[in-house]
C-alpha positions, -999 to 999 in steps of 0.1 A, spaced: -363 -660 -804 -338 -667 -831 -301 -665 -826 -299 -634 -847 -325 -616 -826 -308 -626 -794 -275 -612 -807 -292 -579 -816 -307 -576 -782 -274 -583 -765 -257 -557 -787 -284 -532 -779 -281 -538 -741 -243 -534 -744 -247 -501 -763 -272 -488 -737 -249 -499 -709 -219 -481 -726 -240 -450 -732 -254 -450 -697 -219 -453 -683 -207 -423 -704 -237 -403 -695 -232 -412 -658 -196 -399 -658 -206 -367 -675 -235 -363 -652 -213 -369 -622 -189 -341 -632 -218 -318 -641 -235 -324 -607 -202 -317 -589 -197 -284 -607 -233 -274 -601 -229 -282 -564 -198 -260 -562 -216 -231 -580 -245 -234 -555 -223 -231 -525 -192 -212 -537 -183 -196 -503 -186 -228 -484 -165 -249 -507 -139 -221 -510 -135 -221 -473 -133 -258 -472 -105 -258 -499 -86 -231 -479 -72 -258 -455 -57 -276 -485 -44 -244 -499 -25 -236 -467 -13 -272 -464 0 -275 -500 17 -241 -498 33 -251 -466 48 -283 -481 63 -263 -510 77 -236 -487 90 -260 -461 109 -280 -487 122 -248 -503 133 -234 -469 149 -267 -460 169 -269 -493 179 -232 -490 192 -237 -454 210 -269 -464 228 -252 -493 237 -223 -471 251 -245 -444 270 -267 -468 283 -236 -486 298 -223 -454 315 -256 -447 328 -258 -483 344 -224 -479 365 -238 -450 378 -264 -475 360 -296 -482 389 -307 -504 415 -302 -476 432 -329 -457 451 -321 -424 478 -345 -414 492 -345 -379 514 -365 -357 493 -382 -330 521 -398 -309 546 -426 -308 550 -458 -291 577 -473 -269 609 -490 -281 631 -515 -265 626 -532 -232 628 -500 -212 597 -486 -230 615 -454 -239 591 -428 -254 601 -410 -286 588 -383 -308 585 -391 -345 573 -357 -359 564 -349 -394 590 -332 -417 590 -313 -450 604 -344 -466 571 -362 -457 552 -334 -475 574 -337 -506 570 -375 -507 532 -372 -505 531 -345 -533 554 -366 -555 533 -398 -551 498 -383 -552 489 -364 -584 456 -354 -568 473 -330 -544 471 -295 -558 486 -274 -529 504 -283 -496 519 -264 -467 536 -273 -434 526 -255 -403 553 -247 -378 537 -235 -346 554 -212 -321 541 -192 -291 564 -162 -286 565 -128 -270 563 -103 -298 577 -68 -292 562 -37 -308 573 -1 -307 569 18 -275 579 -12 -254 547 -31 -260 551 -69 -256 524 -94 -265 521 -132 -263 512 -142 -299 507 -173 -319 532 -174 -347 528 -199 -376 555 -207 -401 539 -215 -434 547 -214 -472 529 -193 -498 506 -222 -508 490 -220 -473 468 -192 -486 452 -215 -512 450 -244 -489 431 -225 -462 412 -202 -486 426 -171 -469 414 -137 -481 440 -109 -481 423 -76 -472 452 -52 -473 487 -55 -487 497 -89 -500 505 -124 -489 540 -138 -488 552 -152 -521 578 -177 -533 606 -151 -533 599 -143 -496 602 -180 -488 634 -186 -509 652 -155 -498 642 -159 -461 626 -125 -461 616 -114 -425 580 -105 -434 547 -113 -418 509 -113 -425 486 -107 -395 449 -112 -388 425 -83 -390 416 -84 -353 452 -83 -344 459 -54 -367 431 -34 -353 441 -41 -318 477 -32 -322 476 -4 -349 440 8 -349 430 -5 -384 439 -32 -409 454 -9 -435 474 10 -409 492 -23 -400 508 -27 -434 544 -15 -433 546 -16 -394 574 -36 -377 577 -58 -347 604 -82 -334 605 -118 -323 633 -125 -299 651 -95 -312 647 -103 -350 627 -76 -368 598 -84 -391 578 -61 -414 540 -66 -418 532 -69 -455 495 -76 -454 464 -85 -433 441 -115 -439 410 -132 -428 395 -167 -432 369 -170 -459 343 -181 -434 340 -180 -396 350 -214 -382 342 -205 -346 377 -210 -334 380 -246 -347 411 -240 -368 448 -234 -360 442 -196 -367 431 -175 -338 424 -137 -336 460 -131 -325 479 -150 -352 510 -140 -372 521 -158 -403 557 -158 -413 577 -177 -440 584 -213 -430 621 -209 -440 624 -181 -414 603 -198 -387 625 -229 -387 655 -208 -375 636 -202 -342 630 -239 -336 663 -252 -349 646 -282 -364 627 -292 -396 600 -310 -376 564 -297 -381 532 -303 -362 508 -303 -391 509 -305 -429 479 -294 -449 471 -308 -484 445 -293 -508 432 -318 -533 420 -311 -568 385 -325 -562 364 -332 -531 358 -367 -545 395 -375 -541 396 -367 -504 386 -401 -489 411 -421 -509 438 -395 -506 435 -393 -468 442 -430 -466 471 -428 -491 487 -399 -472 488 -419 -439 501 -449 -457 529 -429 -474 540 -411 -442 539 -443 -420 562 -460 -445 588 -433 -439 586 -435 -400 588 -460 -372 560 -487 -373 545 -478 -340 542 -440 -348 506 -429 -352 495 -403 -378 460 -393 -385 442 -372 -410 412 -349 -406 388 -339 -434 356 -320 -436 339 -347 -457 324 -363 -426 312 -329 -414 297 -321 -447 279 -355 -449 266 -350 -413 254 -315 -420 235 -327 -451 219 -355 -430 209 -331 -403 194 -306 -428 175 -335 -445 162 -347 -412 150 -313 -402 133 -308 -435 115 -342 -431 102 -331 -397 89 -298 -411 73 -317 -440 55 -339 -415 42 -309 -397 29 -295 -430 12 -329 -437 -7 -324 -404 -21 -292 -419 -32 -312 -450 -48 -338 -427 -67 -310 -409 -78 -297 -443 -90 -333 -451 -111 -334 -419 -127 -301 -430 -135 -317 -464 -151 -347 -447 -172 -325 -424 -185 -303 -453 -192 -333 -474 -212 -350 -446 -232 -318 -442 -236 -317 -480 -250 -353 -479 -275 -344 -452 -287 -313 -472 -292 -334 -504 -310 -365 -490 -341 -359 -512 -318 -354 -543 -301 -387 -535 -336 -404 -531 -348 -390 -565 -316 -401 -583 -319 -436 -569 -356 -437 -578 -347 -428 -614 -322 -457 -615 -289 -443 -602 -269 -471 -586 -251 -469 -552 -218 -469 -572 -228 -438 -591 -240 -420 -560 -207 -429 -543 -187 -417 -573 -206 -384 -574 -198 -374 -538 -163 -388 -540 -156 -368 -571 -168 -336 -553 -145 -343 -524 -115 -350 -547 -122 -318 -567 -123 -297 -536 -90 -312 -523 -72 -311 -556 -84 -275 -564 -70 -264 -530 -38 -283 -536 -33 -267 -570 -39 -232 -557 -17 -238 -527 11 -252 -549 10 -221 -571 11 -198 -540 40 -218 -526 60 -215 -558 52 -178 -561 76 -167 -533 108 -185 -544 101 -177 -581 96 -140 -571 129 -140 -552 146 -156 -583 132 -130 -607 137 -98 -587 169 -106 -567 203 -122 -574 196 -151 -550 189 -185 -565 163 -202 -543 163 -240 -549 129 -255 -559 124 -292 -557 101 -307 -583 94 -335 -558 78 -310 -534 53 -302 -562 45 -338 -568 42 -344 -530 18 -315 -525 -5 -325 -554 -2 -362 -546 -11 -358 -510 -40 -334 -519 -54 -361 -541 -50 -388 -515 -65 -367 -488 -95 -360 -510 -100 -398 -516 -95 -408 -480 -116 -381 -464 -143 -382 -491 -149 -419 -488 -169 -418 -456 -195 -392 -469 -197 -408 -503 -203 -442 -487 -230 -428 -464 -248 -412 -494 -246 -445 -514 -261 -465 -485 -292 -444 -481 -325 -461 -487 -343 -444 -516 -378 -447 -499 -366 -431 -467 -348 -405 -486 -379 -394 -505 -398 -391 -472 -371 -368 -458 -382 -332 -452 
């Protein structure tokens, strides 16, 4: 044999090998489709587990994201850009360890506002517990807070009736008050009926000019209770006889400024007081971060539960494919007798398993997306949809098909063609 003839034979063998490989892949896909057509009901029920699992992954992630946004939205309404500064105590001075109080003052507030451009609003809080006298001889123990008009913006308060105190009330020392809705209903029957009513604190008359509520229920974790009266700070300081305040609230222009601003506020205030005095700030940034971590953790747990459903669906695929292999033993023997390799047999049954799993995953993903998309289309609610949940659902479906289809495919590939042809 000449070199030219040998080269032609090698080229012919390569062409046959390439053609055979192409035909083998097409045949594999055709056999898989023919197998599905022959047992539509059985394969549909097998894919049902993957449909449920994939839809569960989409819905669980969607529900987790929705719950996370709702919880974080509630916290944000309280004021994620708010910093609360308070006096935490003083040390001892001299050899006699004499205790002293080094309270905050409005001068501290003004110093912080002057040195921190990121501060948008600020308000001191002067707290008093007094017996408030109403008409008809009714006397009630009430929490009275002296604040400035900016307190409304700092605490995100919503005025429901009347108005909030303004700068003129503060400058002119007007004896006006704003009360909570529960307090107004308890004392006057309704919120709107409270506007214009009068009461007195230690004999000094005040007129109610409005009612308010917090933008979100903080479950009693703020300085405002159900029985709270707000009066101008300039008036409240006459009852205490001092400019000292318990707390100062600062509202920053951006939530991103909160961590640095909180440190700067403490540094500015400490520089104005005795070295051993202790001042601390409280923000909702840590609460917001923790809430996000908790929501993410719960979502991860629910996703893990949904993955179990996908695994159960994978077991179903393996069982049906094992039964499929048993019912097609003679077919496997004939294919091997005609020259099909073990690799081709393995690829055929693995392809069928992956197609079942992936078909169920696609249908389940579409069903899982249908609910949040319908809510978006027909309501005003914006349900968050994560693209990664789609990738996860389809990716896991593909992996499940490969993993649980390997055992049946390997068993089919290892069958002896002679014994397969003898099988009845």
